[in-house]
N, C-alpha and C positions, 0 to 999 in steps of 0.2 A: 841397479836394474830393476828391482822391484818397484821403486817408486815412480820411475818413468812409465813402467807398465801399467801402473794402476790409474794414470791419467785416462786410459781408455776402458777402464773397468766401469761398467755401468752400476748405478746406485743401487740397483735390485737386478740381481741375475735371475735368469729365467731356465726353465726346465730344458735339459738337452744343450745348454751352452757348453763349450769346450774350453778349458783353460790348462795351462802349466803352474807348477809350484816350483819353489826354489831348489827341489831336488831334481827336477827335470821330468817329473812324472806328469802323466796327462790324465785329466779328469773330466768326468761329464756331470753337469748338474742334475740333481734327482728331485724333480717335483716342484710344485708351485707353493709348497709350505716351507718357507726359507727363513733362517735367523737373519739377525740385522748385520752382524759383522763377521759371519762365517758363511760358508757354502756347503750345504748338505750335497754330498756328491758321491759318485762311484769312481774308484780307480780304475782306469781302463788299459792305459798303456805304460810300461816301463822302459827305460834305456836298456838295450840288450844288443851286444855286437852281432848276434845271431838272429836278431828279430827280422821279421818279414817286411814291416813297415819302415818307411824312412822319410825324415823331415830335415832338410838342410844336409848336415853331414853326420847325423845321428840316427841309429837304427833303434827300433823299438819292438818289443814282444807285447802282444796283446794279452792282457790278464783277465779282463772281464769277458765272460762267454755267455752270459745271460743268466738270469735268475738270481734269487736272493743268496743261495749259497755261494756263488761265485763272487758276489758283491762283499760277503762276509769274509771270503779268503783274502780279498784285497785290503780289507782293514788290518790284516796282520803285516803288511807291507809298509804302511805308512809311518811317519814320526807319531810318537805316543801322544804328543800335544794336539793332535788332529782328531783324536778320540775323546769325545765329551759326552756328558750324560745331558741329553736335550731335555729342556724343562717341559717343552710342549709335548713332545712325542713319547716321553717316559722311557726312553732307551739309550744305551751308549751307541753314538752313531759317528760315521766319519763326516767331520766337518771342517773343511780347510779354512784357516783365518784368512780374511780378505788380504791383510798386508803380506801373505806369502805368496800371493798370485804374481808371477813374473810376466806371463803371456795370457791375453785373453782373445779368443777367436770368435768374432761375431758372426753367427750363421747368415744373417741378413746381408752384412756388408761382404761377405764371401760370395753370396750369390749374385750381388750387385756388380761385383767385380768381373765375374763370368759373363754376365748380360752385357756389361759395358766394354770389355775388352776382348770377349770371345773365348771360346773353350779351348783349353790346351791339349784335351785328350777325350776319349769316347765317353767316360764317365761324367766329366764335366758337361759334354754336349747333352748327355741324357738329362741332367738336371737342369739344363737351360731350356731344352725342349718341352719337358714337363710343365716347368713354371709358365712358358708360354701358352701352353695348353689349358692350364688351370685359369690363367688370366683371360684367355680369349673365350672359353666356354662357360666359366662360372663367374666371370668379372672379379676374380680375386686380385687386388693390387699387388704389384711386385714386392712392394715394401711390406707386405704381410707374409712372405715367404722367405726361407732360408735354407741353405744346404749345411748339414752338420756331419757328424762322423769324421772319418779320415779326411775326406775332401776339404773340411773347414780348415784343417791345419796343414793342408798340403802334403799329407803322408800317404796318400791312396796309391793303389797300384791297380792299373787296368786288367791284370791278370786275375785278381781275387778280390778286390775291394767291392763294397756295396755302395749304393747311392741312397743316402738318408736325407730327408728334407723335413723341414718344420712348416707349420702354418700357424700363423699368430692370431689369437683373438677368438672370443667366444662365437661370434658372429660368423667369422669366415670359416671357423672349424666346422660349424654347423651346416654352413653353405657346402663344404666339401662332403661331409657325411651324407647330405641328402642328394648330392649331385654326382656320386660315383657312376651311376648307370648312364648319366647324360654324357659325362666325360667320355666314356668308352663308346658311346653310340655315335657321338658327333666327331670323332677324330679316328680316322682309319688306322693310325700308328698306335693307338692306345687300346688296351683290353683289360679287363678285370682278372685278378689271379684266381684261379680255380681250386677247388678244395685239394685235388691231388698234389698241386704245387706247394701245398702246406704240409705234405707229409714229414720233411726233415724236422720241421718247427715242432709238429705234434710228436714226434718221435724224442726230441729233446726234452719236451715237457714230461712224458712219460718216463724217461730215464731219470729225471730228478724228483717226479712225484709219482712213484710206483703205483700207488692206490688210486689213481685217477682212472675211472671207468673209460675204455677206449671209445666205446660208442658215444657216449657223452661229449667226449673231446671232438669227435667228428661233428656232431650236431652244433657244438659251439663254434667251430671253425668254419662251418657252412655260412655262418652269419658275416664273418669276418670279410671286409672289403678293401682291397689294395690294388695297386696298377702296376701294369707293364707298360713301358715305352719301347716299342720293338721287342727285343730279346731281353731287355734290362728291366728287372724288377725294381721299383722305386717306392720305398716306404716313406710315407707322408704322416708325421706325427702332430697332432693338435698341441698347442702349448697356449695356456692362458697368459694374457697380459697381466702385469703386476698387479693392476688396480682391479683386476676381475676375479681374483682369488676368492672363493667362497668362504674361506676361513682364514681370518687374520692370524699370522704367526704370533703366539704368545696369548691369544684370547682364550685358548682352552689348555687343559692339561690332561693326559691320558695315563690312567693307571691299570695295569694288567691284573686281573683278579685271581687268576688261575695259573699254576705252574705249567699246566699242560694245556694243550689247545681243546677247544670245546666244538661241538657240532650242533648248528641250528638250521632251522627252515624259516625262510623270510619271504615275504610278498614285497616285490619292489613296487613302490608308489611314485618315486621320482628319480629320473636318470640324467638330469641336466648336466652333471659333471662327471658322467661315467666315462667319457673319451680321454680324460686327462689323467695326470699322474700327480698325486694319489687320485684314482678313481672314487668318485663318492656316490653312493646309492642310499636313498632314504626309503624306509618302508615300515613294516612291523612283522616281528616274529611271533611266535607262539610264547606263551608265559614260560620262563625259565626257573627251574628249582634253584639253580645256582645263584641267582639274585633275587630270591624270595617271591618268585612269580612275577617280576617285572618283565618287560619286553625289550628287546633290542630294536633300536630304531634307525641305526645307521650302519653301513657297510663301507669301510675304507680299504682300497686295495694298492698296495705298493709293488705288486708282481705284475710287471708290464704285459705278460702274456694273457692276462685276463682283462686288459683295458678294453672298454668299448663294447664288450660282447653281451652285455645284458641290457634289457628293456623294461620300461614300465609295464607292468602286468605279469612278468615272469615270477614264477615261485622258484626259489633257489635254495640249494643245501650248501651251508658254508662251513668250512673248518678253518678255524683261526684263533686269534687271541682275544678273549673276552676282556673288554675295557670299560672303566667308568670314565666318562667325559665330565669334567668339572669346569665352569666357567672361571675365568680368572679376572683380576682387576682391570687388565687390558681389553676386556671384552666389551661388547657393545653396552652391557647393563652394569659394568663395573664390578663384576664378580657375583652379582646378585641374581644371575639366571639360574634355570633348573638343571640339574644333574642328569644325565642320561647315559645309556649303554650302547656301545657300538662293538662290532667284531672287525679286527684288522687281519687282512690276509697279505702276506708277504714280511712276516716278522723273522727275525734271528732265530727265536725259539722253535719257529714252525717250518724251519727249512726241511723239505722232504714231505711235509704233511699239509701245509696250508693249501687249500684249494676252494673252488667254488664252481658248481654245476647247475644246470637247469633241470628242475624237476618237472615243471609244467609251465608252458607259455601260452 
């Protein structure tokens, strides 16, 4: 079964791809930094006869509820061989061996199926309509769009499931980021999500990061742009194509320098990859005593709640893991590059404390 399924497994998986392993668990790929023969991922659903989701004749329970803590809980459920010390990221992570994948669900193929053969229910119809709007208003090709989440593997339920879509490629992702207002203005069925409709999401963030200032969170989410088609909220997540990843896997190694999280202030000078996972921002911090007066020059964010919410010119306060970034022989300079420092938000050690907020914009 595994070998036949691997025929359809792409050479390089992408963020938010969905797949099953030999145990029947359902995973979602995490980010554009991916090892070559494993898949850095999150365990999202597990078989459960009392579960709310169903595909074919199997019912599933949702394990991942959002946030790093939930992802870490999922690591306790997987086979021990899936937990490996990642040499690039410098942490023990959930990485499923590619030869353990038994089913792979392509978000693009799933959307093409809906477009070609028609929608089977209201959720599929919403995905279809939204893709048509993005195509007609912004000129985004259908093959640069996909539908992920439970719809991707036909486990959705119109009573409670969400509609989650992907948009592929740096150019098309930026086109959408800059075109949200145009989409809402040019189609009477589409509107932007307003701040009050993020109340539940913000409450969930405050529940898992109690120290996050409420007013700062509102300020942050006032920047967030997402769309409704009619009464259906549809999240569209930017995904880089494999050849667009700003960092080649294995070209760097990260070493955490402190056992506890540190707090820094930093001026963001470059936000080109801030809308992806991991979100990457470049800039300059104040000199830090912990690294002998050196400065942090990069923020890397794995907590999806903070993806895409910061901009060039922002001054931010960051609580995260202080790391030394060392070039390796697989990097562009064969390991002869310059070491520098970054702070990572969304680490296992920072569950409940990692955060980033705007001080000045």
